[in-house]
C-alpha positions in Angstrom: -17.3 -2.3 -7.5 -18.4 1.2 -9.0 -17.3 5.0 -9.1 -20.4 6.7 -7.3 -24.4 5.8 -7.3 -24.9 8.9 -9.5 -23.0 7.3 -12.7 -23.6 3.4 -11.7 -25.6 3.2 -15.0 -22.8 5.0 -17.4 -20.4 3.3 -15.7 -21.6 -0.5 -16.3 -22.4 0.5 -20.2 -18.9 1.7 -20.3 -17.6 -1.3 -18.7 -19.7 -3.5 -21.3 -18.8 -1.5 -24.3 -14.9 -1.1 -23.4 -15.0 2.4 -24.2 -11.8 3.3 -23.3 -10.3 6.1 -25.4 -6.7 4.9 -27.2 -8.5 1.3 -27.3 -6.2 1.0 -30.7 -3.5 0.9 -28.6 -4.3 -2.7 -27.2 -3.3 -6.1 -28.4 -4.3 -9.7 -27.9 -0.6 -10.6 -28.3 1.0 -13.0 -26.0 3.3 -12.0 -23.4 6.8 -13.2 -24.2 8.8 -12.3 -21.0 8.7 -15.9 -19.3 9.8 -14.6 -15.8 7.2 -15.6 -13.2 5.1 -12.7 -11.7 2.2 -12.5 -9.5 1.0 -15.7 -7.5 0.3 -19.1 -8.6 -2.4 -21.5 -7.0 -5.1 -23.9 -8.1 -8.3 -23.4 -6.3 -10.0 -19.9 -4.5 -8.7 -21.1 -0.6 -8.5 -19.0 2.2 -4.8 -18.0 2.9 -2.3 -16.7 5.3 0.6 -14.2 5.0 4.4 -15.9 5.2 6.6 -12.7 5.2 8.2 -10.7 7.7 6.5 -7.3 7.7 6.1 -5.3 10.8 2.8 -4.6 12.0 1.6 -1.0 13.0 -1.6 -1.0 15.3 -1.7 3.3 15.4 -3.6 4.7 12.1 -2.5 7.8 12.5 1.0 6.2 11.6 -0.2 4.9 8.2 -0.6 6.4 5.1 -1.7 5.3 1.7 -0.6 7.5 -1.7 -1.6 6.6 -5.1 -0.3 8.3 -8.1 0.8 8.4 -11.8 2.4 5.2 -12.8 -0.1 2.9 -10.9 1.8 2.3 -7.9 0.3 2.1 -4.3 2.8 3.5 -1.5 2.2 2.7 2.1 4.1 4.8 4.3 4.3 3.7 8.2 6.2 5.7 10.9 7.1 2.9 13.2 6.2 3.0 16.9 8.5 2.3 19.8 5.5 -0.8 20.5 6.9 -2.3 17.0 10.7 -1.9 17.4 9.9 -3.6 20.8 7.6 -6.3 19.6 8.6 -7.3 16.4 10.5 -10.3 16.9 8.4 -11.5 19.7 5.1 -11.3 17.3 7.1 -13.0 14.6 7.5 -16.2 16.6 3.8 -15.7 17.9 2.8 -15.8 14.2 5.0 -18.6 13.3 3.7 -20.5 16.3 0.1 -20.2 15.8 0.3 -21.3 12.4 2.2 -24.5 13.3 -0.3 -24.9 16.1 -3.5 -24.9 13.6 -1.6 -27.0 10.9 -0.2 -29.4 13.5 -3.6 -29.8 15.3 -4.9 -30.5 11.6 -7.5 -27.5 12.1 -6.5 -26.5 8.5 -5.1 -28.7 5.4 -2.4 -26.8 3.2 -3.0 -27.1 -0.1 -1.7 -25.6 -3.4 1.8 -23.9 -2.3 4.6 -24.4 -0.2 4.7 -20.8 1.1 4.5 -22.1 4.9 7.6 -24.2 4.4 9.6 -21.6 2.9 8.6 -19.2 5.7 9.7 -21.8 8.5 12.9 -22.5 7.0 13.9 -19.0 6.5 12.0 -18.4 10.4 14.7 -21.1 11.4 17.7 -20.1 9.3 17.4 -16.5 10.7 17.5 -18.0 14.4 14.3 -15.9 14.8 13.0 -17.9 18.3 16.4 -17.4 19.7 17.0 -13.8 18.9 13.3 -13.4 20.6 14.9 -15.0 23.5 17.7 -12.5 24.1 15.0 -9.7 25.3 15.5 -10.8 28.6 19.3 -10.6 28.8 19.6 -7.6 26.4 19.3 -3.2 27.6 16.5 -1.9 25.9 18.6 0.2 23.7 20.3 -3.3 22.6 16.9 -4.9 22.2 15.7 -2.1 20.0 18.8 -2.4 17.9 18.2 -6.0 17.2 14.9 -5.5 16.5 15.5 -2.6 13.9 18.5 -5.0 12.2 16.4 -7.8 11.9 13.9 -5.9 10.2 16.1 -4.2 7.9 17.6 -7.7 7.0 14.0 -9.4 6.8 12.8 -6.5 4.6 15.7 -5.3 2.4 14.8 -1.8 0.9 12.0 -0.9 3.1 13.0 0.5 6.1 14.4 4.0 6.3 15.9 5.8 9.4 15.1 9.5 9.4 17.2 12.0 11.5 16.5 15.6 11.5 17.6 18.4 13.7 14.7 20.1 14.5 15.9 23.5 15.1 17.6 23.6 11.9 13.8 22.7 10.7 12.3 25.5 12.9 15.0 27.9 11.5 14.5 27.3 8.2 10.6 27.2 8.7 10.8 30.8 10.5 12.7 32.4 7.2 10.3 30.8 5.1 7.3 32.2 7.0 9.1 35.9 6.9 9.7 36.0 3.6 6.2 34.6 2.0 3.2 36.8 1.5 0.5 36.4 4.2 -1.5 33.1 3.2 -5.1 34.4 1.9 -6.6 30.8 1.6 -6.5 27.3 3.3 -4.1 26.1 0.1 -1.6 28.5 0.7 -1.7 27.9 4.3 -1.5 24.5 4.1 1.6 24.8 1.9 3.3 26.3 4.5 2.4 23.9 7.0 3.6 21.0 4.9 6.8 23.1 4.5 7.7 22.3 8.1 8.9 19.0 7.3 8.4 18.5 3.5 7.0 15.0 2.3 6.4 13.9 6.1 3.5 16.2 6.7 0.4 15.9 4.6 -1.9 18.2 6.3 -4.9 18.7 3.9 -7.3 20.8 6.8 -6.3 22.9 9.9 -8.8 23.2 12.7 -9.6 26.7 13.8 -7.4 26.3 16.8 -4.3 25.5 14.4 -5.3 28.2 11.8 -5.2 30.6 15.1 -1.6 29.2 16.0 -0.4 29.5 12.5 -1.6 33.1 12.4 0.6 33.7 15.7 3.7 32.4 14.5 3.7 33.8 11.2 3.4 37.3 13.1 6.2 36.2 15.0 8.4 35.3 12.6 7.4 38.5 10.5 8.5 40.3 13.7 11.7 38.3 14.2 10.6 37.5 17.6 12.8 34.3 18.1 12.4 33.7 22.0 8.7 32.7 21.6 8.8 31.1 18.2 10.5 27.9 19.6 7.9 26.3 21.8 5.0 27.5 19.8 6.5 25.7 16.2 7.4 22.4 18.2 3.5 22.4 19.9 2.7 23.1 16.4 4.3 20.5 14.8 2.9 18.1 17.4 -0.5 19.0 16.7 -0.5 19.0 12.7 1.7 15.6 12.6 -1.1 13.7 15.2 2.1 13.6 17.6 4.0 10.8 15.7 7.3 12.0 15.6 8.7 12.2 18.7 11.4 15.3 19.7 14.4 14.3 21.4 17.6 16.2 22.4 16.5 18.9 19.7 16.5 16.0 16.9 13.7 13.7 15.1 14.9 10.3 15.1 12.7 7.4 14.3 11.8 4.3 11.8 9.8 4.4 8.7 9.1 1.5 6.8 7.9 2.0 3.1 6.1 -0.5 0.8 5.2 0.2 -2.8 3.1 -2.4 -4.9 1.7 -2.0 -8.6 -1.9 -1.1 -8.6 -4.5 -1.3 -11.3 -6.9 1.8 -11.7 -10.1 2.5 -13.2 -10.9 0.7 -16.7 -10.4 4.1 -18.5 -7.9 6.6 -19.7 -7.9 10.3 -20.0 -6.2 13.1 -22.0 -3.8 15.4 -20.2 -1.5 17.8 -22.2 -2.2 15.7 -25.4 -1.0 12.5 -23.8 -3.1 9.9 -23.0 -2.6 8.1 -19.7 -4.4 6.0 -17.1 -7.5 7.7 -15.0 -7.4 7.9 -11.4 -11.2 8.2 -10.3 -12.3 9.4 -7.0 -9.1 11.7 -6.5 -8.6 13.0 -3.3 -8.7 12.2 0.2 -10.4 8.9 1.3 -10.6 7.2 4.5 -11.0 3.2 5.5 -14.3 2.7 6.2 -16.5 -0.2 7.6 -18.4 -2.1 4.8 -22.0 -2.1 5.5 -23.6 -3.5 3.0 -22.3 -6.4 0.9 -22.7 -10.4 0.3 -19.7 -11.4 2.8 -19.8 -10.7 6.6 -20.6 -7.0 6.9 -19.8 -4.3 9.4 -15.9 -4.3 9.7 -12.9 -2.7 7.3 -11.3 -6.1 6.7 -14.2 -7.4 4.6 -14.3 -10.8 2.9 -16.1 -11.2 -0.4 -17.8 -14.5 -0.6 -17.1 -14.2 -4.4 -13.9 -16.5 -4.9 -12.3 -14.2 -7.8 -11.4 -11.7 -4.5 -9.4 -14.4 -3.2 -11.1 -15.3 0.4 -9.1 -11.7 1.5 -9.9 -8.6 3.2 -11.2 -5.7 1.1 -10.7 -2.1 2.4 -13.5 0.2 1.6 -13.0 4.0 1.1 -16.0 5.3 -0.5 -19.7 3.9 -1.0 -21.4 3.3 -4.7 -24.7 2.4 -3.7 -26.5 -0.9 -2.9 -23.9 -3.6 -2.0 -20.8 -1.5 -3.9 -17.6 -0.3 -3.0 -14.7 1.6 -4.0 -12.2 -0.6 -2.3 -8.2 -1.6 -2.1 -8.7 -5.3 -3.1 -6.9 -8.2 -5.0 -6.6 -8.7 -8.6 -10.2 -9.3 -9.1 -9.5 -12.0 -11.5 -7.3 -14.9 -11.8 -6.4 -16.5 -14.9 -6.5 -20.3 -15.8 -3.3 -21.1 -17.3 -3.5 -24.0 -19.8 -4.3 -22.5 -23.1 -4.8 -19.0 -22.0 -4.0 -17.0 -25.2 -1.7 -14.0 -23.1 0.2 -15.4 -20.5 4.0 -16.8 -21.6 3.9 -20.1 -22.8 6.6 -21.1 -20.0 3.9 -20.7 -17.1 2.2 -23.7 -18.4 4.9 -25.7 -16.7 5.7 -23.5 -13.7 5.5 -25.6 -10.5 8.1 -23.7 -7.8 6.7 -24.6 -4.4 3.7 -26.7 -5.9 2.7 -28.7 -3.1 1.8 -31.6 -5.7 4.9 -30.9 -7.7 2.6 -30.6 -10.6 2.2 -27.1 -12.9 -0.1 -24.7 -11.2 -3.9 -24.3 -12.4 -4.0 -20.6 -12.1 -1.8 -17.2 -11.6 -3.6 -13.9 -9.9 -1.8 -11.2 -11.8 -3.0 -7.4 -11.6 -2.9 -5.2 -14.2 -0.8 -2.0 -13.6 -3.1 0.1 -15.6 -7.0 0.7 -16.6 -8.6 -2.5 -15.4 -11.1 -1.8 -12.7 -14.6 -0.9 -12.3 -13.8 2.0 -9.8 -11.8 0.1 -7.3 -7.9 0.1 -6.5 -6.3 -3.6 -7.3 -3.2 -4.7 -6.0 -1.5 -8.1 -6.7 -3.2 -10.9 -4.1 0.2 -11.2 -2.2 0.7 -7.7 -2.0 -2.8 -7.3 -0.8 -2.0 -9.7 1.7 1.1 -8.2 2.6 -1.1 -4.9 3.2 -3.4 -6.8 5.2 -0.4 -7.7 7.9 0.8 -4.4 8.3 -2.1 -2.8 9.1 -3.8 -2.7 12.7 -5.1 -6.1 14.1 -8.9 -5.1 14.4 -11.5 -3.1 12.1 -12.0 -0.4 14.7 -8.1 0.3 14.4 -8.0 0.8 10.7 -11.2 2.9 10.5 -10.0 6.5 9.2 -6.5 5.5 7.5 -6.1 8.0 4.9 -5.7 7.5 1.8 -4.2 9.8 -0.5 -4.9 9.8 -4.3 -3.7 11.9 -6.4 -5.1 13.9 -9.7 -4.0 11.6 -12.8 -1.5 13.5 -14.4 0.8 14.0 -11.0 3.3 12.0 -9.5 4.2 10.6 -6.1 7.3 12.7 -5.3 9.1 11.5 -2.5 12.4 11.7 -0.1 12.2 8.2 1.0 15.3 8.3 2.6 14.6 11.7 4.4 18.0 13.3 3.2 16.7 16.1 0.7 17.0 14.0 -2.3 13.7 13.8 -3.9 12.3 10.9 -6.4 9.8 9.8 -8.4 8.1 6.5 -6.8 7.5 3.6 -9.4 8.1 0.1 -9.3 9.4 -3.1 -11.0 6.3 -4.4 -12.5 5.5 -4.9 -16.0 1.8 -6.3 -16.5 -1.1 -4.1 -17.5 -4.2 -5.9 -18.9 -7.7 -5.8 -19.6 -10.4 -8.2 -18.9 -14.0 -9.3 -20.0 -17.1 -9.1 -18.0 -16.6 -12.5 -16.9 -12.9 -11.8 -15.9 -10.6 -13.3 -18.3 -7.8 -11.3 -19.7 -8.2 -10.6 -22.8 -6.2 -7.8 -24.0 -2.7 -6.5 -22.9 -1.3 -2.8 -23.0 1.7 -3.2 -23.9 4.4 -6.4 -23.9 5.7 -7.3 -20.3 9.2 -5.9 -20.7 10.4 -3.2 -19.0 11.5 -0.9 -22.0 7.9 -1.6 -23.9 5.9 -0.8 -20.8 7.5 2.2 -19.5 7.0 3.4 -23.1 3.5 3.0 -22.8 2.9 3.8 -19.1 4.9 7.2 -19.4 5.8 7.6 -22.7 7.5 10.8 -23.8 7.6 12.1 -20.1 10.5 10.1 -19.1 14.0 9.6 -20.6 14.4 6.2 -20.5 17.6 4.6 -19.3 19.0 1.3 -17.3 17.4 0.7 -13.6 17.8 4.2 -11.5 18.8 6.1 -14.3 15.2 6.8 -15.9 14.6 10.6 -15.1 11.8 13.0 -15.8 12.3 16.7 -17.3 9.3 18.2 -15.4 6.4 16.4 -13.7 4.1 17.5 -10.8 3.2 16.3 -7.8 -0.3 16.5 -6.0 -1.4 18.8 -2.9 -4.8 17.8 -1.1 -7.0 20.9 0.1 -9.8 19.8 2.3 -10.4 16.5 0.6 -9.9 17.7 -3.0 -6.8 16.8 -4.8 -5.0 19.6 -7.0 -1.9 19.9 -9.0 0.8 20.9 -6.8 4.4 21.7 -7.0 6.4 21.3 -10.3 9.9 19.5 -10.0 12.3 19.1 -12.6 14.9 16.5 -13.6 13.9 14.0 -11.1 14.9 10.3 -11.1 12.7 7.4 -11.3 13.0 5.4 -7.9 11.9 1.7 -9.3 11.2 -0.4 -5.9 12.2 -3.9 -6.4 9.0 -6.3 -7.0 7.9 -7.9 -3.9 7.7 -12.1 -4.3 4.2 -12.6 -2.9 4.2 -15.0 0.1 0.8 -16.5 0.9 -0.2 -19.9 2.1 -3.5 -21.8 0.9 -5.3 -23.7 2.9 -8.7 -25.4 3.5 -10.2 -25.3 7.3 -11.4 -28.6 8.5 -15.3 -29.0 8.6 -16.1 -25.3 7.7 -17.1 -23.8 4.6 -15.0 -20.2 3.3 -17.5 -18.1 3.1 -19.8 -19.3 6.3 -19.6 -16.7 9.4 -17.3 -19.2 11.1 -15.1 -19.2 8.1 -15.0 -15.8 7.7 -14.1 -15.5 11.6 -11.4 -17.9 11.0 -10.2 -15.9 8.3 -10.0 -13.0 9.4 -8.5 -13.9 13.3 -5.4 -16.0 11.7 -4.6 -12.7 10.4 -4.4 -10.7 13.5 -1.1 -11.4 15.6 0.6 -8.5 16.9 1.0 -6.8 20.0 -0.7 -6.0 22.3 -3.9 -8.1 20.0 -4.9 -11.1 22.0 -5.7 -13.9 19.6 -9.3 -15.4 20.2 -8.3 -19.0 20.4 -12.1 -20.3 20.7 -12.7 -18.7 16.6 -9.6 -20.8 15.7 -11.5 -23.9 17.4 -8.4 -23.8 19.7 -10.2 -24.1 22.8 
């Protein structure tokens, strides 16, 4: 993957030369914390997701944010269809997996994630819970689904409730006292203030600009009677109608996932601090891949190169030739035996091994400068991301990917209670690798203290989890498709999302090659369970 066609040659030279500023901070010492991270496996086999995240089928309800600290945040406003079908979707997914396994269409390899999923499925009584749909009222059924999502996905589901009348009054007061906005940036600042952290408008249509001007004039004229309906109509327009207002209140559920992310293999210097660089900052949307070595023409492209994990990639920028900038997996896996960097204890790690023997490989992403221009996630986290997105490629086109300028943090009010925090994650690995994709240098030791000292430096005030603070940080803003330095915040705390265990089951397809058309289609179809999508049983060789 490369940054842009115009700089392809210079970027390639940079990668080959490892021309990264502050390279003397790198080390070839071994990581010493033995706690296992990443996903352990043996061969590059197809895989399916064995966790419990919900799926959202509407692209406008899904936003992706990448920011300082090297983490990617996915936020989903859950529609009623997701809440109504969560339990029944889990049953459908479980039963489809079981059917292709029982009919020996696939052979499970490497690990026992399927058995772990099945045990949890049965222990939670998910089939019996799903069967209650026929006997429960609509509110009771909704509540059961919400309770189950929360239980199976701790610290990820948030109930957001807002008095829309109070929001309108507060916004009207702001409009009344603010100077007339003279450019798009100022207008967007006002628009986003209507529902802070939940409106991320970066453009306005001519009709929306006219409506905003009218609302500002009414606010300054104290014409309250005319304002209410106009503000509500404007609100729905700039938020793509994803927030329902009932009885004067916004009341909905939001699902947030935060994962460590690898960024471009280069640092940048801001205010004397050397930090990881975020390339292609601004607004990018998921696009179908029209060039490549795999099956093309879709967003959930699967590469023929094994190190991409036989997993979907999510392109957002075409770079020329067959190259795209994408969100993809680690792009590297490490042979464990004899590896000079991974903890020695990993050589005997066999938890969940199907054979009972130690694994051959570990897929581990670098939370730091590592890629050729793309955004890397841990392999299991990429599988989780795919599970949360719409079933079809067409429905994924246009999902918005907000990429901050390098120095600005992801400041977010995750609970919707007015408390802003800096987003982070409990993951402490950062490394660089050779051209042949072998990790050979680390940016820091893999303990929280050393890692944060490298990642955040003197910007932070170190403390226990939940007590790391920052004296002053900026957050990003977006005008048109450009990222800019946004608002400054003082005294914020770092939210450190728990590291999510990675749940993928590896398998081989009976009589089908991984990188054949039939293999690509099988791999992709098995990931698509979710109302209202109908699984194509012929693709899965079930008919």
